Short mmCIF file of the C-alpha atoms (twelve columns), coordinates in Angstrom:
data_MODEL
# 
_entry.id   MODEL 
# 
loop_
_atom_site.group_PDB 
_atom_site.id 
_atom_site.type_symbol 
_atom_site.label_atom_id 
_atom_site.label_alt_id 
_atom_site.label_comp_id 
_atom_site.label_asym_id 
_atom_site.label_seq_id 
_atom_site.Cartn_x 
_atom_site.Cartn_y 
_atom_site.Cartn_z 
_atom_site.pdbx_PDB_model_num 
ATOM 1   C CA . MET A 1   0.866   10.916  -3.646  1 
ATOM 2   C CA . HIS A 2   3.136   10.326  -6.624  1 
ATOM 3   C CA . SER A 3   3.639   6.759   -7.742  1 
ATOM 4   C CA . ASP A 4   5.996   5.342   -10.362 1 
ATOM 5   C CA . ARG A 5   4.066   2.103   -10.686 1 
ATOM 6   C CA . ILE A 6   2.607   1.206   -14.078 1 
ATOM 7   C CA . PRO A 7   -1.200  1.685   -14.230 1 
ATOM 8   C CA . LEU A 8   -3.115  -1.548  -13.714 1 
ATOM 9   C CA . PRO A 9   -4.634  -1.841  -17.234 1 
ATOM 10  C CA . VAL A 10  -1.226  -1.295  -18.817 1 
ATOM 11  C CA . SER A 11  0.445   -3.832  -16.548 1 
ATOM 12  C CA . HIS A 12  -2.237  -6.417  -17.328 1 
ATOM 13  C CA . SER A 13  -1.842  -5.753  -21.032 1 
ATOM 14  C CA . CYS A 14  1.938   -6.097  -20.830 1 
ATOM 15  C CA . LEU A 15  1.584   -9.334  -18.863 1 
ATOM 16  C CA . GLY A 16  -0.854  -10.729 -21.406 1 
ATOM 17  C CA . TYR A 17  1.430   -10.041 -24.333 1 
ATOM 18  C CA . PHE A 18  4.429   -11.340 -22.409 1 
ATOM 19  C CA . LEU A 19  2.680   -14.647 -21.695 1 
ATOM 20  C CA . ALA A 20  1.448   -14.858 -25.283 1 
ATOM 21  C CA . GLY A 21  4.979   -14.289 -26.495 1 
ATOM 22  C CA . LYS A 22  6.309   -16.963 -24.169 1 
ATOM 23  C CA . SER A 23  3.667   -19.407 -25.404 1 
ATOM 24  C CA . VAL A 24  4.559   -18.798 -29.045 1 
ATOM 25  C CA . SER A 25  8.246   -18.990 -28.197 1 
ATOM 26  C CA . GLY A 26  7.665   -22.370 -26.545 1 
ATOM 27  C CA . LEU A 27  5.814   -23.682 -29.581 1 
ATOM 28  C CA . VAL A 28  8.555   -22.464 -31.884 1 
ATOM 29  C CA . SER A 29  11.207  -24.179 -29.778 1 
ATOM 30  C CA . LYS A 30  9.262   -27.451 -29.884 1 
ATOM 31  C CA . ARG A 31  8.374   -27.506 -33.578 1 
ATOM 32  C CA . ASN A 32  11.123  -25.208 -34.874 1 
ATOM 33  C CA . LYS A 33  8.643   -23.813 -37.350 1 
ATOM 34  C CA . ILE A 34  4.946   -22.992 -37.370 1 
ATOM 35  C CA . PRO A 35  3.383   -22.637 -40.856 1 
ATOM 36  C CA . GLY A 36  2.271   -19.061 -41.401 1 
ATOM 37  C CA . LEU A 37  3.957   -17.784 -38.230 1 
ATOM 38  C CA . CYS A 38  7.417   -16.341 -38.612 1 
ATOM 39  C CA . CYS A 39  7.840   -14.258 -35.469 1 
ATOM 40  C CA . SER A 40  9.142   -15.453 -32.135 1 
ATOM 41  C CA . GLY A 41  7.806   -14.701 -28.685 1 
ATOM 42  C CA . ILE A 42  10.611  -12.213 -28.164 1 
ATOM 43  C CA . PHE A 43  9.528   -10.359 -31.280 1 
ATOM 44  C CA . LEU A 44  5.952   -10.164 -29.992 1 
ATOM 45  C CA . GLN A 45  7.197   -8.768  -26.676 1 
ATOM 46  C CA . ASP A 46  9.364   -6.207  -28.493 1 
ATOM 47  C CA . LEU A 47  6.397   -5.230  -30.658 1 
ATOM 48  C CA . HIS A 48  4.223   -4.659  -27.615 1 
ATOM 49  C CA . ALA A 49  6.973   -2.614  -25.961 1 
ATOM 50  C CA . TYR A 50  7.168   -0.487  -29.110 1 
ATOM 51  C CA . ARG A 51  3.437   0.262   -28.774 1 
ATOM 52  C CA . VAL A 52  3.018   0.634   -24.998 1 
ATOM 53  C CA . LEU A 53  6.163   2.455   -23.867 1 
ATOM 54  C CA . PRO A 54  5.884   5.431   -26.283 1 
ATOM 55  C CA . ARG A 55  2.192   5.679   -25.424 1 
ATOM 56  C CA . MET A 56  3.007   5.944   -21.702 1 
ATOM 57  C CA . ALA A 57  5.769   8.477   -22.365 1 
ATOM 58  C CA . LEU A 58  3.534   10.676  -24.531 1 
ATOM 59  C CA . ALA A 59  0.759   10.521  -21.948 1 
ATOM 60  C CA . HIS A 60  3.199   11.570  -19.217 1 
ATOM 61  C CA . LEU A 61  4.494   14.505  -21.287 1 
ATOM 62  C CA . HIS A 62  0.968   15.551  -22.398 1 
ATOM 63  C CA . LEU A 63  2.361   16.023  -25.896 1 
ATOM 64  C CA . ILE A 64  -0.725  14.719  -27.695 1 
ATOM 65  C CA . GLU A 65  -2.993  17.024  -25.665 1 
ATOM 66  C CA . TYR A 66  -0.774  19.948  -26.614 1 
ATOM 67  C CA . VAL A 67  -0.972  19.096  -30.334 1 
ATOM 68  C CA . GLY A 68  -4.768  18.839  -30.105 1 
ATOM 69  C CA . GLU A 69  -5.124  22.145  -28.280 1 
ATOM 70  C CA . GLN A 70  -2.874  23.979  -30.743 1 
ATOM 71  C CA . THR A 71  -4.816  22.541  -33.679 1 
ATOM 72  C CA . ALA A 72  -8.077  23.753  -32.138 1 
ATOM 73  C CA . LEU A 73  -6.613  27.233  -31.566 1 
ATOM 74  C CA . LEU A 74  -5.481  27.476  -35.187 1 
ATOM 75  C CA . ILE A 75  -8.950  26.526  -36.408 1 
ATOM 76  C CA . LYS A 76  -10.565 29.188  -34.201 1 
ATOM 77  C CA . MET A 77  -8.302  31.877  -35.659 1 
ATOM 78  C CA . VAL A 78  -9.580  31.317  -39.207 1 
ATOM 79  C CA . PRO A 79  -12.500 33.435  -40.568 1 
ATOM 80  C CA . GLU A 80  -15.850 31.673  -40.337 1 
ATOM 81  C CA . ASP A 81  -16.384 31.299  -44.098 1 
ATOM 82  C CA . ARG A 82  -13.105 29.364  -44.423 1 
ATOM 83  C CA . ARG A 83  -13.183 27.595  -41.080 1 
ATOM 84  C CA . LEU A 84  -14.602 24.230  -42.146 1 
ATOM 85  C CA . ALA A 85  -12.203 23.815  -45.069 1 
ATOM 86  C CA . THR A 86  -9.267  24.831  -42.891 1 
ATOM 87  C CA . ALA A 87  -10.357 22.479  -40.110 1 
ATOM 88  C CA . ILE A 88  -10.569 19.519  -42.510 1 
ATOM 89  C CA . ILE A 89  -7.131  20.254  -43.989 1 
ATOM 90  C CA . LEU A 90  -5.496  20.764  -40.597 1 
ATOM 91  C CA . VAL A 91  -7.033  17.708  -38.968 1 
ATOM 92  C CA . VAL A 92  -6.165  15.423  -41.880 1 
ATOM 93  C CA . TRP A 93  -2.517  16.464  -42.064 1 
ATOM 94  C CA . VAL A 94  -1.843  16.852  -38.345 1 
ATOM 95  C CA . SER A 95  -3.356  13.398  -37.796 1 
ATOM 96  C CA . ALA A 96  -1.428  11.878  -40.695 1 
ATOM 97  C CA . ILE A 97  1.966   13.268  -39.669 1 
ATOM 98  C CA . ALA A 98  1.420   12.439  -36.000 1 
ATOM 99  C CA . SER A 99  0.261   8.895   -36.807 1 
ATOM 100 C CA . SER A 100 3.312   8.295   -38.983 1 
ATOM 101 C CA . LEU A 101 5.537   8.914   -35.960 1 
ATOM 102 C CA . ILE A 102 3.533   7.706   -32.959 1 
ATOM 103 C CA . ASP A 103 0.853   5.154   -32.174 1 
ATOM 104 C CA . ASN A 104 -2.397  6.393   -33.698 1 
ATOM 105 C CA . ILE A 105 -4.636  4.896   -30.987 1 
ATOM 106 C CA . PRO A 106 -3.778  7.332   -28.147 1 
ATOM 107 C CA . PHE A 107 -3.614  10.192  -30.634 1 
ATOM 108 C CA . THR A 108 -7.127  9.459   -31.938 1 
ATOM 109 C CA . ALA A 109 -8.500  8.915   -28.433 1 
ATOM 110 C CA . THR A 110 -7.115  12.298  -27.362 1 
ATOM 111 C CA . MET A 111 -8.259  14.180  -30.462 1 
ATOM 112 C CA . ILE A 112 -11.877 12.969  -30.401 1 
ATOM 113 C CA . PRO A 113 -12.925 15.010  -27.316 1 
ATOM 114 C CA . VAL A 114 -10.944 18.012  -28.605 1 
ATOM 115 C CA . LEU A 115 -12.830 17.947  -31.904 1 
ATOM 116 C CA . LEU A 116 -16.179 17.302  -30.194 1 
ATOM 117 C CA . ASN A 117 -15.644 20.302  -27.928 1 
ATOM 118 C CA . LEU A 118 -14.690 22.347  -30.971 1 
ATOM 119 C CA . SER A 119 -17.881 21.369  -32.799 1 
ATOM 120 C CA . GLN A 120 -20.002 22.162  -29.743 1 
ATOM 121 C CA . ASP A 121 -18.446 25.593  -29.239 1 
ATOM 122 C CA . PRO A 122 -21.102 28.169  -30.283 1 
ATOM 123 C CA . GLU A 123 -18.389 30.607  -31.373 1 
ATOM 124 C CA . VAL A 124 -16.954 28.089  -33.824 1 
ATOM 125 C CA . SER A 125 -20.109 26.341  -35.119 1 
ATOM 126 C CA . LEU A 126 -18.455 23.483  -36.978 1 
ATOM 127 C CA . PRO A 127 -20.274 20.215  -37.742 1 
ATOM 128 C CA . ALA A 128 -18.778 17.169  -36.042 1 
ATOM 129 C CA . PRO A 129 -18.960 14.561  -38.875 1 
ATOM 130 C CA . PRO A 130 -16.401 16.228  -41.211 1 
ATOM 131 C CA . LEU A 131 -13.956 16.599  -38.333 1 
ATOM 132 C CA . MET A 132 -14.340 12.933  -37.355 1 
ATOM 133 C CA . TYR A 133 -13.923 11.760  -40.947 1 
ATOM 134 C CA . ALA A 134 -10.810 13.918  -41.291 1 
ATOM 135 C CA . LEU A 135 -9.378  12.459  -38.094 1 
ATOM 136 C CA . ALA A 136 -10.166 8.887   -39.154 1 
ATOM 137 C CA . LEU A 137 -8.626  9.302   -42.609 1 
ATOM 138 C CA . GLY A 138 -5.509  11.065  -41.370 1 
ATOM 139 C CA . ALA A 139 -4.868  8.688   -38.466 1 
ATOM 140 C CA . CYS A 140 -5.450  5.605   -40.609 1 
ATOM 141 C CA . LEU A 141 -3.506  6.582   -43.714 1 
ATOM 142 C CA . GLY A 142 -0.731  8.322   -41.784 1 
ATOM 143 C CA . GLY A 143 0.487   4.987   -40.458 1 
ATOM 144 C CA . ASN A 144 1.703   4.133   -43.967 1 
ATOM 145 C CA . GLY A 145 4.234   6.959   -43.914 1 
ATOM 146 C CA . THR A 146 7.005   5.356   -41.883 1 
ATOM 147 C CA . LEU A 147 8.083   1.929   -40.728 1 
ATOM 148 C CA . ILE A 148 7.090   2.710   -37.126 1 
ATOM 149 C CA . GLY A 149 3.765   4.263   -38.107 1 
ATOM 150 C CA . ALA A 150 1.786   1.048   -37.671 1 
ATOM 151 C CA . SER A 151 2.247   -2.316  -35.986 1 
ATOM 152 C CA . ALA A 152 1.542   -4.057  -39.297 1 
ATOM 153 C CA . ASN A 153 4.605   -2.340  -40.801 1 
ATOM 154 C CA . VAL A 154 6.831   -3.595  -37.993 1 
ATOM 155 C CA . VAL A 155 5.464   -7.151  -38.219 1 
ATOM 156 C CA . CYS A 156 5.897   -7.146  -42.003 1 
ATOM 157 C CA . ALA A 157 9.489   -5.925  -41.664 1 
ATOM 158 C CA . GLY A 158 10.274  -8.665  -39.127 1 
ATOM 159 C CA . ILE A 159 8.769   -11.428 -41.271 1 
ATOM 160 C CA . ALA A 160 10.450  -10.115 -44.418 1 
ATOM 161 C CA . GLU A 161 13.837  -10.020 -42.703 1 
ATOM 162 C CA . GLN A 162 13.467  -13.614 -41.525 1 
ATOM 163 C CA . HIS A 163 12.925  -14.623 -45.152 1 
ATOM 164 C CA . GLY A 164 15.921  -12.674 -46.406 1 
ATOM 165 C CA . TYR A 165 14.067  -9.630  -47.720 1 
ATOM 166 C CA . GLY A 166 14.823  -7.107  -45.004 1 
ATOM 167 C CA . PHE A 167 14.459  -3.379  -45.566 1 
ATOM 168 C CA . SER A 168 15.568  -0.356  -43.564 1 
ATOM 169 C CA . PHE A 169 13.587  2.550   -42.148 1 
ATOM 170 C CA . MET A 170 14.706  4.833   -44.987 1 
ATOM 171 C CA . GLU A 171 13.884  2.274   -47.679 1 
ATOM 172 C CA . PHE A 172 10.345  2.028   -46.324 1 
ATOM 173 C CA . PHE A 173 10.154  5.823   -45.927 1 
ATOM 174 C CA . ARG A 174 11.079  6.480   -49.575 1 
ATOM 175 C CA . LEU A 175 8.116   4.405   -50.714 1 
ATOM 176 C CA . GLY A 176 5.681   4.760   -47.827 1 
ATOM 177 C CA . PHE A 177 5.754   8.518   -47.251 1 
ATOM 178 C CA . PRO A 178 4.911   9.526   -50.849 1 
ATOM 179 C CA . MET A 179 2.077   6.973   -50.815 1 
ATOM 180 C CA . MET A 180 0.837   8.489   -47.558 1 
ATOM 181 C CA . VAL A 181 0.923   11.975  -49.063 1 
ATOM 182 C CA . VAL A 182 -0.986  10.867  -52.171 1 
ATOM 183 C CA . SER A 183 -3.634  8.903   -50.260 1 
ATOM 184 C CA . CYS A 184 -4.146  11.680  -47.693 1 
ATOM 185 C CA . THR A 185 -4.426  14.256  -50.483 1 
ATOM 186 C CA . VAL A 186 -7.103  12.180  -52.207 1 
ATOM 187 C CA . GLY A 187 -8.988  11.725  -48.928 1 
ATOM 188 C CA . MET A 188 -8.711  15.427  -48.093 1 
ATOM 189 C CA . CYS A 189 -10.012 16.474  -51.521 1 
ATOM 190 C CA . TYR A 190 -12.955 14.108  -51.158 1 
ATOM 191 C CA . LEU A 191 -13.831 15.576  -47.754 1 
ATOM 192 C CA . LEU A 192 -13.540 19.135  -49.074 1 
ATOM 193 C CA . VAL A 193 -15.860 18.383  -51.977 1 
ATOM 194 C CA . ALA A 194 -18.338 16.405  -49.897 1 
ATOM 195 C CA . HIS A 195 -18.546 18.693  -46.861 1 
ATOM 196 C CA . VAL A 196 -17.521 22.140  -48.093 1 
ATOM 197 C CA . VAL A 197 -18.700 22.230  -51.717 1 
ATOM 198 C CA . MET A 198 -21.675 19.860  -51.475 1 
ATOM 199 C CA . GLY A 199 -22.491 20.589  -47.834 1 
ATOM 200 C CA . TRP A 200 -23.079 16.956  -46.813 1 
ATOM 201 C CA . ASN A 201 -22.909 17.637  -43.091 1 
# 
């Protein structure tokens, strides 16, 4: 039977952040200012909505599963002698670009079983560690690409704006995306040398 109710863990999480936001909001209203804390309860609630609601929407649309399956299919199409290098490059950049646009937690959680199944497939015969390192690097560094790529970016933008140093999405993008490209390229080259050239698998 179809139900539109929010799953219990998500509802508990939302409630927890809502109450935390209300508590902070109450403290701010009493003291007007808390040293080291420059975000209101409303901002905390908005931040949690930014993380939870897209995650629920992507899970409902099965978009992340589709991206993972297509990545696995592309890797399987590559000749065996180039498969590991191709897998590392694909996983790093697919993870980085996806994590710059969506929450990297559900993306990583969805990709882990996809990559494990890929490594356990006898027709593919890829070692698991390079794939996991590629996923970790791409998902972590990809969050630096855009303002919405990581919660820390959103919090920083909110605090900066409250102190008169606000910046737009495009201003962050012009600096953050090139840095993401450079850092992901360095990480990818390291993985290629370590696992393809040196064979540290």
